[in-house]
N, C-alpha and C positions, 0 to 999 in steps of 0.2 A: 646616485641616493642606494648605491651600493651598502650593504651593513652587515657584521656576523650576523647578528640576530635581530631581528623585527620585532618590534612592537604590535600593540591591539593600535595606539595612536600611529605607526605609519601606514597600515595597513588604509588604515581610515583617510588618514592626508595623500594614498596613492591612487585611491579608489576619486576621491574629491579632484584630484589633478586629474588623471583623467578623462574626468566629465568637465574641465573645463575647457576653454579658447587655445591653453596652453598643450592640453593633452593627446587623445583616441578621437579622429573622426566617428569612428566606431563608437568606441561607448559613450557619446554625446547621444547620440541620437535613439540610445536605446530607451522605454518605457517601461513601465510595469507592466504590458502587458508582451509585450516585444522579447521579452527576459523569461516567459513561462514557461519555454519549449526544452529552453534551457535549465531551470531550477527544477524542473518535472526530470530530466536527464539526472542533473547532479545528484537531486536525490535515491531513486534507483542505481546509480550509482554507488551512493555510498551504501545503499542497503544490502547490494550486492558483494560488498569487502567485506561487511560483518559479517555475511552470510557463509564467506570463505575462508572467515577467520586469517584474515590478511592483516596486523596490522601495520605495516608499511601502507599501505592503501588507502588504512582507513583514516590515516592522520592524513593523508592528501585530500581523500573525499571528502572529510570535514572541512576542509579547509574550503576547498573548492566551494560547499555550501553556504559557507560561512561568508565570504566572497559576494555569492549572490542576494543573501541577508541585508548586505551594506551595502550591496548595490542599491538595491530597493529602496533603500532608506536615505542614502543620494539625494536620488530621484524624485522620491519627498521632501526631502529638507530643500531641496532648489525650487518647487514648489509650495511650498511653506505648509506642508499637512504638519506633518511631526518629524523627530529625529533620529537618530542611535539612539542618544539616550534614551526619549522618550520609549522605546520600544523594549529598551533592557529597564525604568524605571518599570513598563507592563505589565512585564511578565515577574518580576522580580515581586511586584504587586500580586501578582495572581499567585505567586509559589507559599506567600505567607498567607492569605486569606484561607486561600483552600489549605494548609494545614496548621489548623486550629489547634491541633494535639502536640504539635511542637512548639509555636512558635508563643505556648502559656492562654491562648485564644479559647479552650473549652477544652474540653473534658481527655484528659488521655490514655490514649488508647495504644497498643503494639498490635490488635488484631485486623491484618490486612481484611478482610470481609466488610470489617468498619470503616475502615480508614475507605477503603473506594466509594462505598455505599454515602460516605458524608462528605469525600469531594462529588458525586454527581449533585446532591443536595446542592450542596452550594455553587453548584455550575447551573442551576438549575432557575438559585435563586438572584445568583448575577445576572443574568440573560434573561430575566424575569419570564422566563418558563413557567404557569401556571399548570399544563397539561403532559402527560406521556410524550402525546401525542405533537405538540407545539416540540417536546425533545427532541421526537423524530427527524422532524423538518430541519432542525439544523444541521443534521448532519448530511457533510459535503455534498454536495451533488456532484462536482465534480469529481470525489474519489475514483478507484476501480470498480466496477458492479460489486463483485465478488467483496470488495471490501466493506460497501457503503452497506449490501444485503445486511450483513454481517453486522453492522453495526447495528442497525435498524433493530434487527431481531433481539439482538441484547438491553435493548431498549426497551423490547417488550416482553420478554423476560425478566426483566427487574421490577413487574408490577404481578407478573406471575402468569403473562399470558404464554405458555411452555409444555413440552412434554415432562410426563415425568418419568420416562422412560425412551426407549428409541426405536421399541417396537411399531411403535402409531405414527412414528413419523419415516418409517421405513414403508409404510403404508401407502403413507402420503405420496413419498417418492414414487412406489408403481403406479398408482391413481394417475397419477398427471399426467407416467410415462403414455398406458393406459389413452389418457385426450389424446394423448400430442401421436399416436399412432390411427385414433378416427382422423383428424386436421390432415396428414400429411395424408391417410389416403380420400382425400376430400379434394385436398390440392389448394387447399384456401392458404394463401402468405400471408396473411393478417394473422390467421387464428394458428397458424403454425409456430409464428416467429410468436404468440401470445403463449400460449403451451408450453413451449418453449425456454420461458424466461420462467415461468411454473416449474417446470421439473428442475433447472436451476437451481432457486430462490429456496425449493424443497429441500435440494442440499446442501444449502447453504444451513438453512436448519438444521438439517441431521449434525455438519460439520460443530452446530457449535452445540448442540444436546454433545458432544462429543468429543468436543474440549482441543478441536483441531484446526488451527486456520486454515479457512480455504485457499488462499493465497499462495501460502507456501505448498499445501497441498496440490494445487494446479500444478505448480514451477518445478516442485521439485518429479510429478510426473509429467514435465514438457523436455527438462532433460533427461529422463529416463526414455523416454520417446527418441532422442534426439542419437545418445549411444545406442539403443536398440539399429537406427536407419544408418551408422554407422558401420555397425557388424554386417547389417545385411550390404550394405559397398564394400567393403572392405575384400566379405568373402565372395561377390561378386566379380569385380577386379583381380581375386587368385584367381580365378576362372578365367580369365580373358576377357570376361563379360562387362558389358557396360547395364545400367539397370536397365535401361528402355529396350533392353534385348530380353530379358528375362519377364514370363510370367507373373499374374498375381500369385498366383499357387508358389511357385517357385520361389517366390519373397515373402509371401507368408510362411514358407518350411524353414526359411533361415533365419525369420522371427524368432519361429519356435524355438527353434535351435538355438539363438543369444538367450533365451527366458532359460533353460534349462541350464549353459554355461553359468549363469549368475547365480541360479538355485544352488551350485555345488559351490558359489566365493565363499 
């Protein structure tokens, strides 16, 4: 079935063939649940391509995510649940419904804030959510914890449950840290777990107020840590040493040396 240029229909036919008796045993064995790890992995690889501004890889990763969507739809079709056409119809209908200012179903507006507020109102109406708590309950529990906390706090802020400056938020962060210190001294693991969660949640609150995505902020800090650790390790190798042969003080000195190098770049 080799072609110079494949189409959407070709991809649909290929996936249908792979799932058939004449296709691939592995593809036939897949279920909605078994494909979840692959879907998550492909999504994160797509995000990484976007963050790296890697256009060539972006195209490939979008294809991988599309393949996951179409595979899930094919599995559903075989079980008479829904088809790929149903998926497309559903999202198209949703976009029309939630953009009344574009599709002439409501007042026209170019104000981004009003558009987003209206989007949330229509979303609540569509999902029959009468309270803000119900809206919070709808934030997927499968989301990464930082992302879910951020979205929940956004829901709270929509009805005014938020601070008007960063100072009281920082005070809350320090308050939670002090409570964590107490539990660490007491050695109560369950309470330490709870208080550490409160520290993280209050930090997400600060990130929301500052309009900083906590996932991206932590990702950047993790990359910074890896780069600094690489500096420590390379410096050790240059001296003919393994890291295991160095003291923490020696490694910390190289860490601070790396920070100075970074500040001069």
